[in-house]
N, C-alpha and C positions, 0 to 999 in steps of 0.2 A: 599687747606693746608692740606695734609697726617698726619692721628692720629697718634699718639705715640704708639696706640695699635697696628695701621699696621703698622708702623715700622718693619724691619725685627732684629731681634736679634745677634748677630753676636756670641757672649760668648754665647747664648741659644744653638745658631745652631752647632755651633762645641763642647760645652757638650753634648749632644743630640746625633751626631756621635760619639764622644770616647764609650759613654755610648752602643751607636750599636756595635760597635771593639769590646768591650768586650768583652757582650751579642755573638757575631758569636765567639770571638775568644776562651770563656769557650766553648762554644757547639762546636765546628770543635774538642778540648782537650779531653770531656766528648766521640766525638763519635771516634775519634783516642783509645781510651783507651780501648774503650767496643771493638771495632772492633779487637785491637791485643790479649784481652783478649780469647774472642770467637776465633782466628787462633791458638792461644797458644794451648788453650783448644784440639782443634781437634789433634792439631800434642799430644798429651801430653796421651791422650784415645786410638791413633793410637799405641803409642810407648808401653802402657800398656798391650794393648793386646798383641801384639808381643812377651813383657816380659814374660806374664804369658803362655800364649800359649807355648812358648819354653821351661822353666821352665818344665811344664808336659808334655813334649816330650823330656826330653834328658831320660831318659831312655830304648826309643824306639834308639835312636843315638848310645849311649854308647852298645847295643844290637847289633846293626845289624853293626855299623861303616857304611863307605862310600862306599862301594863294596855290601855290604847286602842292604844300605837304595837304590840304584839304578839299584838291581836285580829284576826278573821278576815272584818269588815265594813270593805268597803271600796265608799261610796256617796257619791257625790258631792252626789247630792240631799237626804242625810241630813248632812252635811257631816260623815260620818266615814270615816278612814282607816287601818285596821288594815293593816301590812304580811306582818302571819304567813302567808296564804296564797304569798306570794311570796317569801318567806322558804324557803317550803317548796317549791315550784315549783324554785328555784335549786340547793337540796340534793339533790332526786331527781331532775334531770337532768344535775345533776355528776357524780350517784354510779350513775348507770345508764350515763354515757359514761368513768368512771374502772373499773367491773368490767368493761365492756364492751373498752375500749384497752387495757390494761394486759397482758394475757396474750398478748395479737398483737403488739405493741409491744415485750416482750421477749424470745419466741419469734422476730422478727424480727432483733430486733437481734447475738441471739446467731446464729443463721444465718448473718448477714453477717459477723461475724466469727470466728465457730469452725468452720463446715462450709465453706462456699461461696467456692470461690478467688476471687482477691483480683479477677483479669481480668472473673469472670461479679457479684460482688459491685459494683464499682465506676457499673458505669451504673444498679443498683437505688438503690444510694445517691444516685446523682442524680434517680430519679423521687420516690422517699419527700421528699430536702430539696426539691424543686418543688411536690409537693403541701404542704410545710407551708407554704408563699407563697401559695395557692389565694387569691385573697380571700372572707372570711368570705359577703358577700352573694352569691358564687357557689353556696357549700356553700348557702343557704339559698334558694335560685331553683332550684337543681334539688332539694333535698328538699320545697318546695311545691308544685311545678309537676311533677315524677315519680315523687319516691321514695313521697310521704306518697298520694297515691290510688291506687298502685298495692300497698302495703302494707294501705293499708283493706280492700282487696277481697280481694288472693292473701293474704293472710298474718295481720294482725289478725284479719278475722271468722274462718276457720278455727280458728286458735287458741283465740278466744273461745268460741266453741262446743262446744270440746272441753274444756274445764278448766270449764264452767259449772259451780257446784256443786260442784268440789274445795275441800274446805277449801286456804287460802293462798293457790292459783293462782287460784281463782275470784276471790277477792279484789282477786289482781293483774294478773293479764291476761284475767277474762271480763268480759262487758260491764257495762255503768254498769247503774245501777239503773233509768235507762229503756230498756232493754236490747238498747243501740248502742254502737257502737263507730268511732271516726273514725283516720283517714290524720295531721292537727295535733292532736298529742296532748303529752305528757309523754314517753313511750317514743321516742317520731319525734324529738322535741328529745333527749334522751341520744346516741339512735344517731346524728345528724348529730353531734352535739358529741364523739362519741367518732369519728368519720371525718376530724375536724378538729383535733382533741389527738393523737391514733396517731402521724404523723408528726412530730410536734414531740418525743413519747416516745421514738420509737424515734430518733431523731438523739440523745440528750443519752444516751440508755443504749450506745449502738455506743461512743458517745467515751467515755464511762465506763468498758467491760469493753476499748476498746483499748488501754487505760493497766498493763491486766495485765503484769507483766514475763516475757521470752519465757522467761527462767528457770524462774521457778516453773512455766508450762506446760509446759516439756520436764522437768522434777524429776517433777512429775506422769506423766509419760507411762514415765518411766524405772524409776520404780518400781512399772510394771503396770499404770496405771491405765486404764478407756476413758475415750473422749473423753468420756460422761454423767458418771462421778465425776473427771474432769479441772475439768469444768464448775461438778459442786457442790460439790468440795472447795478448788478455788484461785478460779476467778473467781468464784463468788458471795460469797463472803464477802471476798475484794476489791472487790468492788463493791455491795454491798448499797446500803451507805449514798447511793451516788450516783444509782441507782436510785431510792430512794426518793424523795431531791430532786427526781429528774425527771419523778414521779409527782404530786407535788407541785406541778411548777407544772405541770404537763400541767393538775392540778385547777384552779387559779387563772384557767388560760386558760376553761377551761369556766363557770364561774361568772362571771365577768365578761362574754363573749359578748355581743352584740347582736344584729346583724342575724340569724345565721342561727337564733336561736333562737326570736325576735319573730315569723318567715315561716313556723315550723314547730309552736311550742306550743300555739297555739289563745289564746282568751284568756276563759278563765273564772275567775272569782274564789270559787272553791269547792275546799276541800280534799277532793280525795277519792284514795283507793286503788287506783283499778283506771290502768293506766298506759295503756291504749289511749282515755283521755278526755281534753280539754282541762285546760289548768290553766295558768299565768302564772308568770312569772319576773323575778325583780324589774330587770337589763337590761329584757328586752323590755317592761311596763308605763312603764318612764321613755321608751322610746323610741317606743312608741303615745300614751301620752296626754298627754308636756309639749307636744306642740304648742298643747292648749285648756287647757292649765292655767291658772288665777289663783287668785289668795288661800293658805287654805289649800291646797288642790288641789297646786299648784305646790309649796311649800314640802315637802309630804308627798311628792313624789315626788326635792323633793331630797336630802333624809330618808331617803328608798329608795340614793338613791346613796351618800351618807353609811356607811353602815351596811354597805353593797356593796363599798367604799371599805376602809374598817377589815377588813371580812372576808379579801378579796383580800392586802391587805400582810400580815395576818394567817397565811396560808396560805405566801408568798410567805417570808418571817421563820422561820415553820419548816420550810422547805424550806431555807433554808440554814445553819439550826441543823443539821438529822439530817446535812449534807453534814460541816459544819465539824468534828461529830462523829464520823464515821465516817473522817475524815483524821488525826482525830488518834489514836484507835484503832488506826488503821495504824502511827502513826510509833512509838505505845508499845511494839507487837505486833512 
């Protein structure tokens, strides 16, 4: 016979189940509320930053107007502060960084996920992740003290003399109108930014590529595809939206980088097509000149910060949109 203590108690089991369900439901609601508050707090902080900086830069907008804001004149003596030179410098350095870093980042990510065995790929992944968290001031000091003098002497000068007079290449990589090349230049800043964003794009791309279903890879191999054909026909269509999102996030980082760019870009307020000459970017001019700014000058620097903030937000929103669209397309497929 089965004793009464050993018999199942349906009523007790049902009560325990209901209590556990209520406990889980309460925990889910608390977690949902905390997550919602945290998300709204981040958005509120961003809005407050935008509002406060915009309020402090209104005198610049009213003083210069649209035409003055997008002019190339930046002179404290003349009390004229046009931001076009800094917008140009930010765009050029970020473009250089993306052009140089994207092929390397995608190649490394594909190499680590599709070619190199896991036991060898794991330490390489650790090194890449460590490079992604190196402080920007370290990159900037290395670029200013080590890379820029070497590049000016052994790289930029020979290239400039070799392409002098060549159409297009001479305008980009030739010497400036004064006949000089400089280590602290637009190209050096773009190259340092490329070093900084390559680990970020690589890590994000590697995570995206790793989500490709194994059965899809095996199906391609079963149909006789080579590794290159499998990557082109299976991995890339599945991952291209995420890769584009990773590139845009890296672009946003390159546009907003301050200390590293300020150390290696120079301090020229002239727009030039020669990449081996000094320039200026939006974060760099804020970092270098804010300490001595007052009045409209200070308002202009804050206004440049507002423009940079808006540009980076637009880039990140575009990145999120590209990723979301890619995910929807994959679900539809």
